[in-house]
N, C-alpha and C positions, 0 to 999 in steps of 0.2 A: 176549782186549783186558780191560784190567785195570780193577777198576771202583773207583770212591774215592766213600769214605763221606763224606760230609758232618756233623760234630756242633757242633752252637751251643753256645757257651760264655756265661758271663753279661756278659763286656764286649765284645761285640760283635766277637769275634774266633773264626774259624772254623776246624777242625784238617780235614787230609785226611787220610783213613788211607789210606796207601797199602800193597797187599798183601804187598809184601816185607818188611811191619813199618818202614818208616819214617814219619816223623808231621811232615808239612806244613802251619805255622803261618802265617798272613795278616791281619793287619787291616785292614778295611773301614773304619776309620775317618776314613781320609786321602781315600778315596775318594769317605767320604759327604762330608766337607768339599771337594771340589772337586766334587762336585754345588753341596751347598748353596751355595756360592761362585756357580758359574755362573749358576744361579738367581737369585741376591738381587745379581749384579753391576751389573746394570742393574734402575729402576723398568718396569710394564709403559708406561709413557707414553714412556720413552725407547726403549723396543722398537718400540714402536709410531709413534714420530716417525723412527725410523730406515728401516722397513720403506716409512714413507709417503715419505722422500728419495730411495729407493730404486726406489721407484712412481714419483715424478715421473719420477728420470733417467731410468731403462727407457723410461717416456715420451715426452720430449724426444729422448730416441735413435732409437726408433721413427718417429717424426715424422720429424727428420732422414733417418735411412735412406728413406721412404716419399717425400721431397721429391725424392731424390737418382733415385729410382728412376722417378719421374712423369719428371724429365729426363731420364735415359737413355733413356726408352722416347719421348719428346718431338723428344729428335735424332734418333735412328732413325728415327722417321716423317719427318724433314724432308730426312734422308739417303733416305729410300726415294721420296721426292717428287720431290727431284732428279735421283734414277739415271732413274724414271720419265720426267721433260719431257729428261732426255738423251736415251733409248733415242727416245720420239716424236719427235725431233729428225733422229737417224741415220736411221729407218724412214723418214721422210719423204724425207730425203736421197738414200734407194736407192729409195725410188719412182720418185723424179724420175731418177732415174738409169736405172731400168731406163725407165721411158717414154721418153725420150731415145735411149736405145739399141736400141728398138723400131721409133722413127721413122726411126731412122737404117737398121735393117735394113730396111723397109719401101722406102725412098728406094730404095735400091741393089738389091732384088728387081726393084722396077718400071725402073732402070736396064741391069739384066741384060737384061731381057726386051724391052726396047728395042734391044740391041745383039744380041739373039740372034733377034731376026726381021728 
């Protein structure tokens, strides 16, 4: 693996000496000015205001999401209650049908007993 040696010069330029003898110069002044522009592009108050707006927007979004979630949960609960009532009605009808069939069976058995005798 090749090593790169960095030597600092007076004017914020750095030389990278490559082992093959090539010299690569790059200026960091553009990089430094870009960093400085990013730092100075907005005041601390502007950044705080932007963060507050984002926080409020996120809070509103979270509240809406929670509201939708509660609404879905309530609908699911209502659907389950409706299903429970429907199943109870079906169960009562089946119990009634079994009871009628049992009474009919008992009467037929009694009739058969009379006929056998």
